[in-house]
C-alpha positions in Angstrom: 47.6 34.3 -41.0 45.2 36.7 -39.3 41.8 38.0 -40.1 41.3 41.7 -39.1 37.7 42.8 -38.5 37.2 46.6 -37.8 33.6 47.6 -36.5 32.5 51.1 -36.0 35.8 52.7 -35.5 35.8 56.2 -35.1 38.4 58.9 -33.8 38.4 62.8 -33.2 41.5 64.6 -32.0 39.3 67.5 -31.4 35.7 67.7 -30.2 33.4 67.7 -33.2 36.1 67.4 -35.7 36.0 63.6 -36.7 39.3 62.4 -38.5 37.6 58.8 -38.7 33.9 58.4 -39.1 32.4 55.0 -38.0 32.7 52.1 -40.6 33.2 48.6 -40.9 35.9 46.6 -42.8 37.3 43.1 -42.9 40.8 42.4 -44.1 41.1 38.9 -45.1 43.9 36.5 -43.7 47.0 36.6 -46.0 45.6 39.6 -47.9 47.6 42.7 -49.0 45.1 45.4 -48.4 45.4 49.0 -49.2 44.1 52.2 -47.7 44.4 54.8 -50.2 43.4 58.5 -50.0 44.6 62.1 -49.9 46.6 63.5 -46.9 44.4 64.0 -43.8 41.8 61.5 -44.8 42.3 59.3 -41.7 44.2 56.4 -43.1 47.3 56.8 -41.1 45.2 57.4 -37.8 43.5 54.0 -38.7 46.8 52.4 -39.2 48.1 53.8 -35.8 44.8 52.5 -34.0 45.4 49.1 -35.4 49.0 49.2 -34.2 47.9 50.1 -30.6 49.7 53.6 -30.9 46.3 55.5 -30.9 43.3 54.6 -28.9 39.9 54.9 -31.0 36.8 56.8 -29.3 34.6 53.8 -30.2 34.5 50.8 -32.1 35.9 47.2 -32.0 38.9 45.6 -33.4 39.5 41.9 -33.9 42.2 39.7 -34.9 41.0 36.2 -35.7 37.9 36.9 -33.7 39.6 37.9 -30.6 38.9 41.7 -29.4 42.4 43.4 -29.3 40.9 47.1 -29.0 42.2 47.9 -25.7 45.3 45.6 -26.1 48.8 47.2 -25.5 50.9 47.3 -28.8 53.4 44.9 -27.8 50.7 42.2 -27.0 48.9 42.5 -30.3 51.8 41.4 -32.6 51.3 44.2 -35.2 54.5 45.3 -36.5 54.7 48.7 -38.4 57.2 49.9 -41.2 57.1 53.8 -40.9 57.7 56.4 -43.6 60.8 57.5 -42.1 62.0 54.0 -41.2 62.8 54.9 -37.6 66.2 53.1 -37.5 68.8 53.5 -34.9 72.1 55.0 -36.6 74.6 53.9 -33.9 73.6 50.1 -34.3 74.4 47.8 -37.0 71.8 46.4 -39.5 71.7 43.2 -37.1 71.0 45.0 -34.2 68.4 47.0 -35.7 66.4 44.0 -37.0 66.9 42.5 -33.7 65.6 45.0 -31.6 62.1 44.0 -31.6 63.0 40.5 -30.8 65.3 41.8 -27.9 62.5 43.8 -26.6 60.1 41.0 -26.5 62.7 38.7 -24.6 63.7 36.3 -27.2 66.6 34.0 -26.5 70.1 34.4 -28.3 69.6 31.5 -30.9 66.0 32.7 -31.6 67.3 36.2 -32.5 70.3 34.9 -34.7 67.9 32.5 -36.6 64.9 35.1 -37.1 67.2 37.8 -37.9 69.2 36.1 -40.3 66.1 34.8 -42.1 64.4 38.5 -42.2 67.7 39.6 -43.7 67.8 37.0 -46.2 64.4 37.7 -47.3 64.9 41.3 -48.1 68.6 40.2 -49.8 70.5 42.1 -47.2 72.3 39.2 -45.4 75.9 40.4 -46.4 75.0 43.9 -44.9 74.4 42.7 -41.3 77.5 44.3 -39.9 77.1 47.4 -41.5 75.9 50.7 -40.0 72.9 52.5 -41.1 74.3 56.0 -42.3 76.5 53.5 -44.5 73.3 52.3 -46.4 71.4 53.8 -49.4 68.0 54.7 -48.9 66.5 51.6 -50.6 68.8 49.4 -48.1 67.4 51.4 -45.2 63.7 50.7 -46.3 64.8 47.0 -46.5 66.2 47.1 -42.9 63.0 48.4 -41.7 60.9 45.9 -43.5 63.3 43.1 -42.0 62.9 44.5 -38.6 59.0 44.2 -38.9 59.2 40.6 -40.5 61.6 39.2 -37.8 59.0 39.5 -35.2 56.8 37.3 -37.1 53.8 39.7 -36.9 50.0 38.7 -36.9 49.5 42.0 -38.9 52.2 43.9 -40.8 51.3 47.8 -41.2 53.1 49.8 -43.8 52.7 53.6 -43.4 53.9 55.2 -46.8 57.1 53.1 -46.7 58.3 54.0 -50.3 57.7 57.8 -50.3 61.4 58.6 -49.7 62.6 56.5 -52.5 63.3 57.7 -56.2 61.0 56.2 -59.0 63.2 53.3 -60.0 63.7 52.3 -56.3 60.0 52.6 -55.7 59.2 50.3 -58.7 61.5 47.9 -57.4 60.4 47.6 -54.1 56.8 47.5 -55.0 57.6 44.2 -56.6 59.6 43.1 -53.5 57.2 43.9 -50.8 54.4 42.2 -52.5 56.6 39.2 -53.0 57.6 39.0 -49.3 54.1 39.4 -48.3 52.9 36.3 -50.2 55.7 34.2 -49.4 55.3 34.7 -45.9 51.6 34.5 -46.1 51.3 37.6 -44.4 48.2 39.7 -43.8 49.4 43.2 -44.5 47.7 46.8 -44.2 49.6 49.3 -46.5 48.9 53.0 -46.3 49.5 55.3 -49.5 48.3 58.4 -51.3 50.0 56.9 -54.5 47.4 55.3 -56.7 49.9 53.4 -58.8 51.2 52.0 -55.9 47.8 50.7 -54.8 46.4 49.3 -58.2 50.1 47.7 -59.0 50.3 45.8 -55.4 47.0 45.7 -53.7 44.4 42.5 -53.5 42.0 44.7 -52.5 41.8 48.6 -51.9 39.6 51.0 -49.6 39.6 54.4 -50.9 39.1 57.1 -48.2 38.2 60.9 -48.1 37.4 62.9 -45.1 37.6 60.1 -42.7 34.9 58.4 -44.8 35.4 54.8 -46.5 34.4 55.8 -50.0 34.6 52.4 -51.9 36.1 49.0 -51.4 37.2 46.6 -53.9 39.9 45.0 -56.1 42.1 47.1 -58.0 40.0 46.4 -61.2 36.9 47.2 -59.6 37.7 50.6 -58.0 39.6 51.7 -61.0 36.6 50.6 -63.7 33.6 51.2 -61.6 33.9 53.9 -59.2 30.9 54.6 -57.1 31.3 58.4 -57.1 33.2 61.3 -58.6 35.9 61.5 -55.9 37.0 57.9 -56.4 36.6 58.1 -60.1 39.1 61.5 -60.0 41.3 60.1 -57.5 42.3 56.8 -59.1 43.0 58.2 -62.6 42.3 60.8 -65.1 38.6 61.0 -66.0 36.1 62.5 -68.4 33.2 63.5 -66.3 29.8 63.8 -68.2 26.7 65.5 -66.8 23.1 64.5 -68.1 19.9 63.1 -67.5 18.4 59.5 -67.9 16.4 59.2 -71.1 15.2 55.4 -70.6 16.1 52.2 -72.2 19.7 52.3 -71.4 20.4 55.9 -72.7 21.4 59.4 -71.2 20.9 62.8 -72.6 24.3 64.5 -72.5 26.1 67.6 -74.1 27.3 65.2 -76.6 23.9 63.9 -77.4 22.0 60.7 -76.7 24.4 58.2 -75.4 24.1 54.3 -74.6 25.1 53.4 -71.3 25.0 50.0 -69.2 22.0 49.5 -67.0 20.6 52.8 -66.8 17.0 52.0 -65.2 16.5 55.3 -63.7 13.2 57.3 -64.2 13.2 59.6 -67.2 14.6 63.1 -66.7 16.8 62.0 -63.4 19.8 64.0 -63.4 22.9 61.8 -64.0 26.8 62.0 -63.3 28.7 59.8 -65.6 32.5 59.1 -66.4 34.7 57.7 -68.8 38.4 57.2 -68.7 40.8 58.6 -71.6 42.1 55.0 -72.5 38.7 53.9 -73.2 37.8 56.2 -76.0 38.5 55.7 -79.6 39.5 58.2 -82.1 37.7 57.5 -85.6 37.7 59.2 -88.9 34.9 61.9 -89.2 32.7 59.9 -91.5 32.7 56.7 -89.3 29.3 55.3 -88.4 28.1 53.7 -85.2 26.8 54.4 -81.7 28.1 56.9 -79.2 30.2 58.7 -81.4 30.5 62.6 -81.1 32.2 65.1 -83.3 35.3 66.6 -82.1 38.2 68.7 -83.0 41.8 68.1 -82.1 43.2 70.9 -79.9 46.3 69.8 -78.0 48.6 66.6 -77.3 51.0 65.5 -74.6 53.5 62.9 -76.4 54.8 60.3 -74.0 56.5 57.8 -76.1 54.7 54.7 -75.7 51.3 56.6 -75.7 49.9 60.3 -76.4 47.4 62.6 -74.3 45.3 64.1 -76.9 42.9 67.0 -76.1 39.8 67.5 -78.0 37.0 70.1 -78.1 33.4 68.7 -78.4 30.0 70.1 -77.6 31.8 73.2 -76.1 33.8 71.1 -73.7 37.2 69.1 -73.5 37.4 65.4 -73.9 40.8 63.8 -72.9 41.8 60.7 -74.8 44.9 58.3 -74.0 46.0 56.3 -77.0 48.8 53.9 -77.0 51.2 53.4 -80.1 49.7 56.7 -81.5 50.0 57.7 -85.0 50.7 61.5 -86.0 47.7 63.8 -86.1 47.4 67.5 -86.8 46.2 70.1 -84.3 42.8 71.4 -85.7 41.7 68.2 -87.7 38.3 66.9 -87.1 37.4 63.4 -85.9 34.7 61.3 -84.4 35.2 60.0 -80.8 33.6 56.6 -80.0 32.5 56.0 -76.1 31.8 52.6 -75.8 28.8 52.0 -73.7 30.6 49.5 -71.3 33.4 52.2 -70.6 30.6 55.0 -69.4 30.0 54.7 -65.6 27.2 55.9 -63.8 28.2 57.7 -60.6 26.3 58.2 -57.3 27.6 61.6 -56.7 
């Protein structure tokens, strides 16, 4: 297993236009680590720097304490699974998976053993003789993964590998990739813009935007405790609240005075806060308690096991996600409860 240390890595393709701004990051040995962010945020550039395909302008990369920043790609044992799979259509599945081993000069018996093991790992052992065009998209994705696994990489790099698959296959392959990484004790770095992939698969997530590392933590940490407005919005639907500190763990907001956790800012300090739609409870209009605001139901989106409700409150819109929803009439009045531990104060 490999520990990856990234220190001060920066990259610009044009003078004065940074794609990656310097930051520090450590990926622990055996960790399935995700880089999550919108297109153009720098995550794929960082992946290619780690693979040795792009040279950084500054900074240091270490594998298990060894500086590999200027090491040639073939010498750093970082295997990449590309978004478009990059398979050879004229070669068999076996030969595609064997390609990296042959390039490294492995012997015939080693190639046979490692390719067979990799194909078994991705459940394609019976497809070894087939050509790539005869395979489905999901099978081609597995071949690309097997090719990366066959070289026994120090670091597995995955660049949006599921983006070309349909929804059902994506769900299945999420479980397969995580299973394989954990069974092989691989250190893996996975790039995606899909928040569901990141939240469902990652040990930890680094959220990026504009070449800057915004927040790093477990899926639960970045989802439940986003540090700023961008992270809150990118990780899921969110109700944003503007207000000011009112002292004693309270904020003044358009909804009135709300209790929030750990608000020790000076009275009158401008505050941005957020609460996820699923944290809000819908109550009868006569229910008593704290953090309850009058609201009128204005719309709904029925999703089967859940419903997205739209409410008007204090001149604004509040979205609520409710599971196993009862029937409700548009126009009826309710109280919305915003539990204090569901309100997150944001940095910006």
